[in-house]
mmCIF file of the N, C-alpha and C atoms, coordinates in Angstrom:
data_MODEL
# 
_entry.id   MODEL 
# 
loop_
_atom_site.group_PDB 
_atom_site.id 
_atom_site.type_symbol 
_atom_site.label_atom_id 
_atom_site.label_alt_id 
_atom_site.label_comp_id 
_atom_site.label_asym_id 
_atom_site.label_entity_id 
_atom_site.label_seq_id 
_atom_site.pdbx_PDB_ins_code 
_atom_site.Cartn_x 
_atom_site.Cartn_y 
_atom_site.Cartn_z 
_atom_site.occupancy 
_atom_site.B_iso_or_equiv 
_atom_site.pdbx_formal_charge 
_atom_site.auth_seq_id 
_atom_site.auth_comp_id 
_atom_site.auth_asym_id 
_atom_site.auth_atom_id 
_atom_site.pdbx_PDB_model_num 
ATOM 1   N N  . MET A 1 1  ? 6.820   -11.064 9.437   1.00 0.00 ? 1  MET A N  1 
ATOM 2   C CA . MET A 1 1  ? 5.972   -12.096 8.922   1.00 0.00 ? 1  MET A CA 1 
ATOM 3   C C  . MET A 1 1  ? 6.263   -12.232 7.440   1.00 0.00 ? 1  MET A C  1 
ATOM 4   N N  . SER A 1 2  ? 6.506   -13.405 7.094   1.00 0.00 ? 2  SER A N  1 
ATOM 5   C CA . SER A 1 2  ? 6.796   -13.638 5.646   1.00 0.00 ? 2  SER A CA 1 
ATOM 6   C C  . SER A 1 2  ? 5.537   -14.357 5.044   1.00 0.00 ? 2  SER A C  1 
ATOM 7   N N  . ASN A 1 3  ? 5.091   -13.830 3.885   1.00 0.00 ? 3  ASN A N  1 
ATOM 8   C CA . ASN A 1 3  ? 4.014   -14.394 3.213   1.00 0.00 ? 3  ASN A CA 1 
ATOM 9   C C  . ASN A 1 3  ? 4.382   -15.248 2.039   1.00 0.00 ? 3  ASN A C  1 
ATOM 10  N N  . GLU A 1 4  ? 5.780   -15.276 1.734   1.00 0.00 ? 4  GLU A N  1 
ATOM 11  C CA . GLU A 1 4  ? 6.238   -16.177 0.834   1.00 0.00 ? 4  GLU A CA 1 
ATOM 12  C C  . GLU A 1 4  ? 5.736   -15.874 -0.658  1.00 0.00 ? 4  GLU A C  1 
ATOM 13  N N  . LEU A 1 5  ? 5.362   -14.593 -0.909  1.00 0.00 ? 5  LEU A N  1 
ATOM 14  C CA . LEU A 1 5  ? 5.052   -14.266 -2.344  1.00 0.00 ? 5  LEU A CA 1 
ATOM 15  C C  . LEU A 1 5  ? 6.400   -13.837 -3.076  1.00 0.00 ? 5  LEU A C  1 
ATOM 16  N N  . THR A 1 6  ? 6.400   -14.215 -4.324  1.00 0.00 ? 6  THR A N  1 
ATOM 17  C CA . THR A 1 6  ? 7.607   -13.996 -5.223  1.00 0.00 ? 6  THR A CA 1 
ATOM 18  C C  . THR A 1 6  ? 7.187   -12.985 -6.254  1.00 0.00 ? 6  THR A C  1 
ATOM 19  N N  . CYS A 1 7  ? 8.071   -12.000 -6.378  1.00 0.00 ? 7  CYS A N  1 
ATOM 20  C CA . CYS A 1 7  ? 7.950   -10.959 -7.536  1.00 0.00 ? 7  CYS A CA 1 
ATOM 21  C C  . CYS A 1 7  ? 8.727   -11.522 -8.705  1.00 0.00 ? 7  CYS A C  1 
ATOM 22  N N  . GLN A 1 8  ? 8.219   -11.184 -9.812  1.00 0.00 ? 8  GLN A N  1 
ATOM 23  C CA . GLN A 1 8  ? 9.028   -11.310 -11.066 1.00 0.00 ? 8  GLN A CA 1 
ATOM 24  C C  . GLN A 1 8  ? 9.219   -9.997  -11.591 1.00 0.00 ? 8  GLN A C  1 
ATOM 25  N N  . THR A 1 9  ? 10.341  -9.817  -12.253 1.00 0.00 ? 9  THR A N  1 
ATOM 26  C CA . THR A 1 9  ? 10.816  -8.660  -12.968 1.00 0.00 ? 9  THR A CA 1 
ATOM 27  C C  . THR A 1 9  ? 10.069  -8.596  -14.235 1.00 0.00 ? 9  THR A C  1 
ATOM 28  N N  . ILE A 1 10 ? 9.510   -7.412  -14.620 1.00 0.00 ? 10 ILE A N  1 
ATOM 29  C CA . ILE A 1 10 ? 8.784   -7.195  -15.866 1.00 0.00 ? 10 ILE A CA 1 
ATOM 30  C C  . ILE A 1 10 ? 9.400   -6.076  -16.568 1.00 0.00 ? 10 ILE A C  1 
ATOM 31  N N  . ALA A 1 11 ? 8.957   -5.972  -17.862 1.00 0.00 ? 11 ALA A N  1 
ATOM 32  C CA . ALA A 1 11 ? 9.454   -4.784  -18.614 1.00 0.00 ? 11 ALA A CA 1 
ATOM 33  C C  . ALA A 1 11 ? 8.787   -3.555  -18.002 1.00 0.00 ? 11 ALA A C  1 
ATOM 34  N N  . PRO A 1 12 ? 9.285   -2.464  -17.889 1.00 0.00 ? 12 PRO A N  1 
ATOM 35  C CA . PRO A 1 12 ? 8.794   -1.259  -17.169 1.00 0.00 ? 12 PRO A CA 1 
ATOM 36  C C  . PRO A 1 12 ? 7.524   -0.791  -17.711 1.00 0.00 ? 12 PRO A C  1 
ATOM 37  N N  . LEU A 1 13 ? 6.452   -0.482  -16.855 1.00 0.00 ? 13 LEU A N  1 
ATOM 38  C CA . LEU A 1 13 ? 5.183   -0.032  -17.323 1.00 0.00 ? 13 LEU A CA 1 
ATOM 39  C C  . LEU A 1 13 ? 4.920   1.254   -16.557 1.00 0.00 ? 13 LEU A C  1 
ATOM 40  N N  . SER A 1 14 ? 4.445   2.304   -17.287 1.00 0.00 ? 14 SER A N  1 
ATOM 41  C CA . SER A 1 14 ? 4.200   3.504   -16.741 1.00 0.00 ? 14 SER A CA 1 
ATOM 42  C C  . SER A 1 14 ? 2.767   3.449   -16.066 1.00 0.00 ? 14 SER A C  1 
ATOM 43  N N  . VAL A 1 15 ? 2.519   3.980   -14.808 1.00 0.00 ? 15 VAL A N  1 
ATOM 44  C CA . VAL A 1 15 ? 1.308   3.942   -14.157 1.00 0.00 ? 15 VAL A CA 1 
ATOM 45  C C  . VAL A 1 15 ? 0.482   5.253   -14.472 1.00 0.00 ? 15 VAL A C  1 
ATOM 46  N N  . ALA A 1 16 ? -0.690  5.183   -15.044 1.00 0.00 ? 16 ALA A N  1 
ATOM 47  C CA . ALA A 1 16 ? -1.447  6.322   -15.399 1.00 0.00 ? 16 ALA A CA 1 
ATOM 48  C C  . ALA A 1 16 ? -2.685  6.216   -14.297 1.00 0.00 ? 16 ALA A C  1 
ATOM 49  N N  . LEU A 1 17 ? -2.603  7.419   -13.513 1.00 0.00 ? 17 LEU A N  1 
ATOM 50  C CA . LEU A 1 17 ? -3.622  7.579   -12.495 1.00 0.00 ? 17 LEU A CA 1 
ATOM 51  C C  . LEU A 1 17 ? -4.976  7.957   -13.008 1.00 0.00 ? 17 LEU A C  1 
ATOM 52  N N  . ILE A 1 18 ? -6.032  7.941   -12.218 1.00 0.00 ? 18 ILE A N  1 
ATOM 53  C CA . ILE A 1 18 ? -7.340  8.195   -12.653 1.00 0.00 ? 18 ILE A CA 1 
ATOM 54  C C  . ILE A 1 18 ? -7.410  9.536   -13.204 1.00 0.00 ? 18 ILE A C  1 
ATOM 55  N N  . ASP A 1 19 ? -6.575  10.571  -12.726 1.00 0.00 ? 19 ASP A N  1 
ATOM 56  C CA . ASP A 1 19 ? -6.573  11.948  -13.254 1.00 0.00 ? 19 ASP A CA 1 
ATOM 57  C C  . ASP A 1 19 ? -5.754  12.094  -14.508 1.00 0.00 ? 19 ASP A C  1 
ATOM 58  N N  . SER A 1 20 ? -5.252  10.978  -15.079 1.00 0.00 ? 20 SER A N  1 
ATOM 59  C CA . SER A 1 20 ? -4.419  10.938  -16.290 1.00 0.00 ? 20 SER A CA 1 
ATOM 60  C C  . SER A 1 20 ? -3.014  11.288  -16.021 1.00 0.00 ? 20 SER A C  1 
ATOM 61  N N  . THR A 1 21 ? -2.598  11.553  -14.846 1.00 0.00 ? 21 THR A N  1 
ATOM 62  C CA . THR A 1 21 ? -1.187  11.798  -14.607 1.00 0.00 ? 21 THR A CA 1 
ATOM 63  C C  . THR A 1 21 ? -0.398  10.648  -14.638 1.00 0.00 ? 21 THR A C  1 
ATOM 64  N N  . VAL A 1 22 ? 0.933   10.655  -14.916 1.00 0.00 ? 22 VAL A N  1 
ATOM 65  C CA . VAL A 1 22 ? 1.772   9.459   -14.820 1.00 0.00 ? 22 VAL A CA 1 
ATOM 66  C C  . VAL A 1 22 ? 2.945   9.823   -13.871 1.00 0.00 ? 22 VAL A C  1 
ATOM 67  N N  . ASN A 1 23 ? 2.948   9.094   -12.851 1.00 0.00 ? 23 ASN A N  1 
ATOM 68  C CA . ASN A 1 23 ? 4.056   9.537   -11.835 1.00 0.00 ? 23 ASN A CA 1 
ATOM 69  C C  . ASN A 1 23 ? 4.778   8.370   -11.311 1.00 0.00 ? 23 ASN A C  1 
ATOM 70  N N  . ALA A 1 24 ? 4.702   7.186   -11.823 1.00 0.00 ? 24 ALA A N  1 
ATOM 71  C CA . ALA A 1 24 ? 5.319   5.975   -11.410 1.00 0.00 ? 24 ALA A CA 1 
ATOM 72  C C  . ALA A 1 24 ? 5.671   5.012   -12.563 1.00 0.00 ? 24 ALA A C  1 
ATOM 73  N N  . CYS A 1 25 ? 6.595   4.149   -12.257 1.00 0.00 ? 25 CYS A N  1 
ATOM 74  C CA . CYS A 1 25 ? 7.000   3.025   -13.157 1.00 0.00 ? 25 CYS A CA 1 
ATOM 75  C C  . CYS A 1 25 ? 7.025   1.789   -12.339 1.00 0.00 ? 25 CYS A C  1 
ATOM 76  N N  . VAL A 1 26 ? 6.328   0.705   -12.906 1.00 0.00 ? 26 VAL A N  1 
ATOM 77  C CA . VAL A 1 26 ? 6.266   -0.519  -12.292 1.00 0.00 ? 26 VAL A CA 1 
ATOM 78  C C  . VAL A 1 26 ? 7.294   -1.429  -13.021 1.00 0.00 ? 26 VAL A C  1 
ATOM 79  N N  . THR A 1 27 ? 8.024   -2.045  -12.282 1.00 0.00 ? 27 THR A N  1 
ATOM 80  C CA . THR A 1 27 ? 9.057   -3.014  -12.778 1.00 0.00 ? 27 THR A CA 1 
ATOM 81  C C  . THR A 1 27 ? 8.876   -4.451  -12.244 1.00 0.00 ? 27 THR A C  1 
ATOM 82  N N  . HIS A 1 28 ? 7.905   -4.699  -11.414 1.00 0.00 ? 28 HIS A N  1 
ATOM 83  C CA . HIS A 1 28 ? 7.818   -6.096  -10.802 1.00 0.00 ? 28 HIS A CA 1 
ATOM 84  C C  . HIS A 1 28 ? 6.280   -6.379  -10.781 1.00 0.00 ? 28 HIS A C  1 
ATOM 85  N N  . ALA A 1 29 ? 5.998   -7.666  -10.773 1.00 0.00 ? 29 ALA A N  1 
ATOM 86  C CA . ALA A 1 29 ? 4.585   -8.224  -10.737 1.00 0.00 ? 29 ALA A CA 1 
ATOM 87  C C  . ALA A 1 29 ? 4.633   -9.530  -9.978  1.00 0.00 ? 29 ALA A C  1 
ATOM 88  N N  . MET A 1 30 ? 3.399   -9.915  -9.609  1.00 0.00 ? 30 MET A N  1 
ATOM 89  C CA . MET A 1 30 ? 3.277   -11.240 -8.884  1.00 0.00 ? 30 MET A CA 1 
ATOM 90  C C  . MET A 1 30 ? 1.916   -11.722 -9.150  1.00 0.00 ? 30 MET A C  1 
ATOM 91  N N  . SER A 1 31 ? 1.637   -12.971 -9.089  1.00 0.00 ? 31 SER A N  1 
ATOM 92  C CA . SER A 1 31 ? 0.332   -13.645 -9.312  1.00 0.00 ? 31 SER A CA 1 
ATOM 93  C C  . SER A 1 31 ? 0.011   -14.591 -8.136  1.00 0.00 ? 31 SER A C  1 
ATOM 94  N N  . PHE A 1 32 ? -1.163  -14.669 -7.800  1.00 0.00 ? 32 PHE A N  1 
ATOM 95  C CA . PHE A 1 32 ? -1.575  -15.566 -6.692  1.00 0.00 ? 32 PHE A CA 1 
ATOM 96  C C  . PHE A 1 32 ? -3.139  -15.749 -6.839  1.00 0.00 ? 32 PHE A C  1 
ATOM 97  N N  . PRO A 1 33 ? -3.679  -16.925 -6.497  1.00 0.00 ? 33 PRO A N  1 
ATOM 98  C CA . PRO A 1 33 ? -5.067  -17.216 -6.656  1.00 0.00 ? 33 PRO A CA 1 
ATOM 99  C C  . PRO A 1 33 ? -5.903  -16.407 -5.458  1.00 0.00 ? 33 PRO A C  1 
ATOM 100 N N  . ILE A 1 34 ? -7.119  -15.971 -6.022  1.00 0.00 ? 34 ILE A N  1 
ATOM 101 C CA . ILE A 1 34 ? -8.166  -15.412 -5.142  1.00 0.00 ? 34 ILE A CA 1 
ATOM 102 C C  . ILE A 1 34 ? -9.332  -16.457 -5.243  1.00 0.00 ? 34 ILE A C  1 
ATOM 103 N N  . ASP A 1 35 ? -9.717  -16.822 -4.112  1.00 0.00 ? 35 ASP A N  1 
ATOM 104 C CA . ASP A 1 35 ? -10.984 -17.728 -4.064  1.00 0.00 ? 35 ASP A CA 1 
ATOM 105 C C  . ASP A 1 35 ? -12.147 -16.995 -3.497  1.00 0.00 ? 35 ASP A C  1 
ATOM 106 N N  . PHE A 1 36 ? -13.159 -17.022 -4.401  1.00 0.00 ? 36 PHE A N  1 
ATOM 107 C CA . PHE A 1 36 ? -14.407 -16.226 -4.007  1.00 0.00 ? 36 PHE A CA 1 
ATOM 108 C C  . PHE A 1 36 ? -15.300 -17.182 -3.200  1.00 0.00 ? 36 PHE A C  1 
ATOM 109 N N  . ALA A 1 37 ? -16.180 -16.651 -2.307  1.00 0.00 ? 37 ALA A N  1 
ATOM 110 C CA . ALA A 1 37 ? -17.055 -17.429 -1.503  1.00 0.00 ? 37 ALA A CA 1 
ATOM 111 C C  . ALA A 1 37 ? -17.989 -18.297 -2.274  1.00 0.00 ? 37 ALA A C  1 
ATOM 112 N N  . TYR A 1 38 ? -18.454 -17.887 -3.593  1.00 0.00 ? 38 TYR A N  1 
ATOM 113 C CA . TYR A 1 38 ? -19.263 -18.676 -4.347  1.00 0.00 ? 38 TYR A CA 1 
ATOM 114 C C  . TYR A 1 38 ? -18.753 -19.696 -5.229  1.00 0.00 ? 38 TYR A C  1 
ATOM 115 N N  . GLY A 1 39 ? -17.453 -20.053 -4.884  1.00 0.00 ? 39 GLY A N  1 
ATOM 116 C CA . GLY A 1 39 ? -16.726 -21.202 -5.596  1.00 0.00 ? 39 GLY A CA 1 
ATOM 117 C C  . GLY A 1 39 ? -15.976 -20.893 -6.787  1.00 0.00 ? 39 GLY A C  1 
ATOM 118 N N  . TYR A 1 40 ? -15.759 -19.538 -7.028  1.00 0.00 ? 40 TYR A N  1 
ATOM 119 C CA . TYR A 1 40 ? -14.975 -19.106 -8.290  1.00 0.00 ? 40 TYR A CA 1 
ATOM 120 C C  . TYR A 1 40 ? -13.518 -18.857 -7.821  1.00 0.00 ? 40 TYR A C  1 
ATOM 121 N N  . SER A 1 41 ? -12.534 -19.268 -8.666  1.00 0.00 ? 41 SER A N  1 
ATOM 122 C CA . SER A 1 41 ? -11.229 -18.968 -8.321  1.00 0.00 ? 41 SER A CA 1 
ATOM 123 C C  . SER A 1 41 ? -10.536 -18.165 -9.548  1.00 0.00 ? 41 SER A C  1 
ATOM 124 N N  . TYR A 1 42 ? -9.753  -17.238 -9.268  1.00 0.00 ? 42 TYR A N  1 
ATOM 125 C CA . TYR A 1 42 ? -9.131  -16.339 -10.220 1.00 0.00 ? 42 TYR A CA 1 
ATOM 126 C C  . TYR A 1 42 ? -7.744  -16.049 -9.903  1.00 0.00 ? 42 TYR A C  1 
ATOM 127 N N  . VAL A 1 43 ? -6.833  -15.975 -10.908 1.00 0.00 ? 43 VAL A N  1 
ATOM 128 C CA . VAL A 1 43 ? -5.444  -15.773 -10.664 1.00 0.00 ? 43 VAL A CA 1 
ATOM 129 C C  . VAL A 1 43 ? -5.040  -14.487 -11.271 1.00 0.00 ? 43 VAL A C  1 
ATOM 130 N N  . PRO A 1 44 ? -5.128  -13.264 -10.744 1.00 0.00 ? 44 PRO A N  1 
ATOM 131 C CA . PRO A 1 44 ? -4.814  -12.058 -11.385 1.00 0.00 ? 44 PRO A CA 1 
ATOM 132 C C  . PRO A 1 44 ? -3.303  -11.729 -11.271 1.00 0.00 ? 44 PRO A C  1 
ATOM 133 N N  . GLU A 1 45 ? -2.932  -10.933 -12.144 1.00 0.00 ? 45 GLU A N  1 
ATOM 134 C CA . GLU A 1 45 ? -1.476  -10.347 -11.999 1.00 0.00 ? 45 GLU A CA 1 
ATOM 135 C C  . GLU A 1 45 ? -1.496  -9.094  -11.318 1.00 0.00 ? 45 GLU A C  1 
ATOM 136 N N  . PHE A 1 46 ? -0.604  -8.977  -10.254 1.00 0.00 ? 46 PHE A N  1 
ATOM 137 C CA . PHE A 1 46 ? -0.542  -7.702  -9.471  1.00 0.00 ? 46 PHE A CA 1 
ATOM 138 C C  . PHE A 1 46 ? 0.709   -7.073  -9.830  1.00 0.00 ? 46 PHE A C  1 
ATOM 139 N N  . PHE A 1 47 ? 0.732   -5.777  -10.072 1.00 0.00 ? 47 PHE A N  1 
ATOM 140 C CA . PHE A 1 47 ? 1.815   -4.934  -10.360 1.00 0.00 ? 47 PHE A CA 1 
ATOM 141 C C  . PHE A 1 47 ? 2.140   -4.361  -8.951  1.00 0.00 ? 47 PHE A C  1 
ATOM 142 N N  . VAL A 1 48 ? 3.544   -4.413  -8.700  1.00 0.00 ? 48 VAL A N  1 
ATOM 143 C CA . VAL A 1 48 ? 3.963   -4.063  -7.391  1.00 0.00 ? 48 VAL A CA 1 
ATOM 144 C C  . VAL A 1 48 ? 4.755   -2.722  -7.481  1.00 0.00 ? 48 VAL A C  1 
ATOM 145 N N  . THR A 1 49 ? 4.256   -1.718  -6.725  1.00 0.00 ? 49 THR A N  1 
ATOM 146 C CA . THR A 1 49 ? 4.903   -0.394  -6.660  1.00 0.00 ? 49 THR A CA 1 
ATOM 147 C C  . THR A 1 49 ? 4.635   0.139   -5.299  1.00 0.00 ? 49 THR A C  1 
ATOM 148 N N  . LYS A 1 50 ? 5.136   1.225   -4.933  1.00 0.00 ? 50 LYS A N  1 
ATOM 149 C CA . LYS A 1 50 ? 4.993   1.921   -3.732  1.00 0.00 ? 50 LYS A CA 1 
ATOM 150 C C  . LYS A 1 50 ? 3.820   2.887   -3.966  1.00 0.00 ? 50 LYS A C  1 
ATOM 151 N N  . LEU A 1 51 ? 2.801   2.851   -2.961  1.00 0.00 ? 51 LEU A N  1 
ATOM 152 C CA . LEU A 1 51 ? 1.557   3.687   -3.025  1.00 0.00 ? 51 LEU A CA 1 
ATOM 153 C C  . LEU A 1 51 ? 1.656   4.648   -1.985  1.00 0.00 ? 51 LEU A C  1 
ATOM 154 N N  . GLU A 1 52 ? 1.009   5.787   -2.307  1.00 0.00 ? 52 GLU A N  1 
ATOM 155 C CA . GLU A 1 52 ? 0.996   6.954   -1.380  1.00 0.00 ? 52 GLU A CA 1 
ATOM 156 C C  . GLU A 1 52 ? 0.023   6.632   -0.178  1.00 0.00 ? 52 GLU A C  1 
ATOM 157 N N  . GLY A 1 53 ? 0.137   7.359   0.902   1.00 0.00 ? 53 GLY A N  1 
ATOM 158 C CA . GLY A 1 53 ? -0.821  7.317   2.060   1.00 0.00 ? 53 GLY A CA 1 
ATOM 159 C C  . GLY A 1 53 ? -0.850  5.880   2.597   1.00 0.00 ? 53 GLY A C  1 
ATOM 160 N N  . THR A 1 54 ? -1.990  5.427   3.051   1.00 0.00 ? 54 THR A N  1 
ATOM 161 C CA . THR A 1 54 ? -2.255  4.155   3.672   1.00 0.00 ? 54 THR A CA 1 
ATOM 162 C C  . THR A 1 54 ? -2.806  3.061   2.629   1.00 0.00 ? 54 THR A C  1 
ATOM 163 N N  . TYR A 1 55 ? -2.793  3.272   1.436   1.00 0.00 ? 55 TYR A N  1 
ATOM 164 C CA . TYR A 1 55 ? -3.361  2.281   0.415   1.00 0.00 ? 55 TYR A CA 1 
ATOM 165 C C  . TYR A 1 55 ? -2.376  1.097   0.381   1.00 0.00 ? 55 TYR A C  1 
ATOM 166 N N  . LEU A 1 56 ? -3.062  -0.149  0.480   1.00 0.00 ? 56 LEU A N  1 
ATOM 167 C CA . LEU A 1 56 ? -2.389  -1.388  0.352   1.00 0.00 ? 56 LEU A CA 1 
ATOM 168 C C  . LEU A 1 56 ? -2.529  -1.940  -1.116  1.00 0.00 ? 56 LEU A C  1 
ATOM 169 N N  . VAL A 1 57 ? -3.527  -1.620  -1.672  1.00 0.00 ? 57 VAL A N  1 
ATOM 170 C CA . VAL A 1 57 ? -3.778  -2.256  -3.088  1.00 0.00 ? 57 VAL A CA 1 
ATOM 171 C C  . VAL A 1 57 ? -4.790  -1.337  -3.743  1.00 0.00 ? 57 VAL A C  1 
ATOM 172 N N  . VAL A 1 58 ? -4.617  -1.187  -5.150  1.00 0.00 ? 58 VAL A N  1 
ATOM 173 C CA . VAL A 1 58 ? -5.495  -0.424  -5.832  1.00 0.00 ? 58 VAL A CA 1 
ATOM 174 C C  . VAL A 1 58 ? -6.088  -1.336  -6.949  1.00 0.00 ? 58 VAL A C  1 
ATOM 175 N N  . LEU A 1 59 ? -7.445  -1.548  -7.102  1.00 0.00 ? 59 LEU A N  1 
ATOM 176 C CA . LEU A 1 59 ? -7.921  -2.429  -8.141  1.00 0.00 ? 59 LEU A CA 1 
ATOM 177 C C  . LEU A 1 59 ? -8.390  -1.559  -9.346  1.00 0.00 ? 59 LEU A C  1 
ATOM 178 N N  . ARG A 1 60 ? -8.122  -1.994  -10.495 1.00 0.00 ? 60 ARG A N  1 
ATOM 179 C CA . ARG A 1 60 ? -8.551  -1.270  -11.677 1.00 0.00 ? 60 ARG A CA 1 
ATOM 180 C C  . ARG A 1 60 ? -10.013 -1.332  -11.895 1.00 0.00 ? 60 ARG A C  1 
ATOM 181 N N  . HIS A 1 61 ? -10.669 -0.347  -12.514 1.00 0.00 ? 61 HIS A N  1 
ATOM 182 C CA . HIS A 1 61 ? -12.072 -0.348  -12.506 1.00 0.00 ? 61 HIS A CA 1 
ATOM 183 C C  . HIS A 1 61 ? -12.565 -1.523  -13.420 1.00 0.00 ? 61 HIS A C  1 
ATOM 184 N N  . ASN A 1 62 ? -11.933 -1.882  -14.456 1.00 0.00 ? 62 ASN A N  1 
ATOM 185 C CA . ASN A 1 62 ? -12.281 -3.069  -15.296 1.00 0.00 ? 62 ASN A CA 1 
ATOM 186 C C  . ASN A 1 62 ? -12.297 -4.388  -14.478 1.00 0.00 ? 62 ASN A C  1 
ATOM 187 N N  . TRP A 1 63 ? -11.502 -4.459  -13.455 1.00 0.00 ? 63 TRP A N  1 
ATOM 188 C CA . TRP A 1 63 ? -11.394 -5.688  -12.639 1.00 0.00 ? 63 TRP A CA 1 
ATOM 189 C C  . TRP A 1 63 ? -12.750 -5.722  -11.763 1.00 0.00 ? 63 TRP A C  1 
ATOM 190 N N  . LEU A 1 64 ? -12.924 -4.580  -11.165 1.00 0.00 ? 64 LEU A N  1 
ATOM 191 C CA . LEU A 1 64 ? -14.212 -4.421  -10.414 1.00 0.00 ? 64 LEU A CA 1 
ATOM 192 C C  . LEU A 1 64 ? -15.458 -4.752  -11.271 1.00 0.00 ? 64 LEU A C  1 
ATOM 193 N N  . VAL A 1 65 ? -15.618 -4.099  -12.307 1.00 0.00 ? 65 VAL A N  1 
ATOM 194 C CA . VAL A 1 65 ? -16.829 -4.369  -13.203 1.00 0.00 ? 65 VAL A CA 1 
ATOM 195 C C  . VAL A 1 65 ? -17.007 -5.904  -13.479 1.00 0.00 ? 65 VAL A C  1 
ATOM 196 N N  . LYS A 1 66 ? -15.739 -6.567  -13.731 1.00 0.00 ? 66 LYS A N  1 
ATOM 197 C CA . LYS A 1 66 ? -15.870 -7.941  -14.086 1.00 0.00 ? 66 LYS A CA 1 
ATOM 198 C C  . LYS A 1 66 ? -16.258 -8.799  -12.976 1.00 0.00 ? 66 LYS A C  1 
ATOM 199 N N  . HIS A 1 67 ? -15.586 -8.609  -11.751 1.00 0.00 ? 67 HIS A N  1 
ATOM 200 C CA . HIS A 1 67 ? -15.806 -9.431  -10.588 1.00 0.00 ? 67 HIS A CA 1 
ATOM 201 C C  . HIS A 1 67 ? -16.651 -8.900  -9.454  1.00 0.00 ? 67 HIS A C  1 
ATOM 202 N N  . ASN A 1 68 ? -17.067 -7.689  -9.576  1.00 0.00 ? 68 ASN A N  1 
ATOM 203 C CA . ASN A 1 68 ? -18.010 -7.149  -8.615  1.00 0.00 ? 68 ASN A CA 1 
ATOM 204 C C  . ASN A 1 68 ? -18.834 -6.057  -9.305  1.00 0.00 ? 68 ASN A C  1 
ATOM 205 N N  . PRO A 1 69 ? -19.672 -6.394  -10.238 1.00 0.00 ? 69 PRO A N  1 
ATOM 206 C CA . PRO A 1 69 ? -20.499 -5.340  -11.061 1.00 0.00 ? 69 PRO A CA 1 
ATOM 207 C C  . PRO A 1 69 ? -21.179 -4.337  -10.204 1.00 0.00 ? 69 PRO A C  1 
ATOM 208 N N  . ASN A 1 70 ? -21.595 -4.574  -8.964  1.00 0.00 ? 70 ASN A N  1 
ATOM 209 C CA . ASN A 1 70 ? -22.194 -3.689  -8.104  1.00 0.00 ? 70 ASN A CA 1 
ATOM 210 C C  . ASN A 1 70 ? -21.267 -2.688  -7.499  1.00 0.00 ? 70 ASN A C  1 
ATOM 211 N N  . ILE A 1 71 ? -20.020 -2.995  -7.621  1.00 0.00 ? 71 ILE A N  1 
ATOM 212 C CA . ILE A 1 71 ? -18.921 -2.244  -6.979  1.00 0.00 ? 71 ILE A CA 1 
ATOM 213 C C  . ILE A 1 71 ? -19.438 -1.862  -5.463  1.00 0.00 ? 71 ILE A C  1 
ATOM 214 N N  . ASP A 1 72 ? -19.586 -2.875  -4.683  1.00 0.00 ? 72 ASP A N  1 
ATOM 215 C CA . ASP A 1 72 ? -20.054 -2.580  -3.337  1.00 0.00 ? 72 ASP A CA 1 
ATOM 216 C C  . ASP A 1 72 ? -18.850 -2.617  -2.440  1.00 0.00 ? 72 ASP A C  1 
# 
């Protein structure tokens, strides 16, 4: 299945985990619109890296606070 998303090369960024360890470097990013049910659209930048376990995506706490203050 092809989702036709395009990654852009970016300057390397270190990934700091919630426990303050740094164990990865991000070199690619992509952006695409997210449309919320209440009529709001947002185009975030996603950093692309391999995640451990079964995680597909990790959202930063500040993103959740801005877009889902109840963090439900």
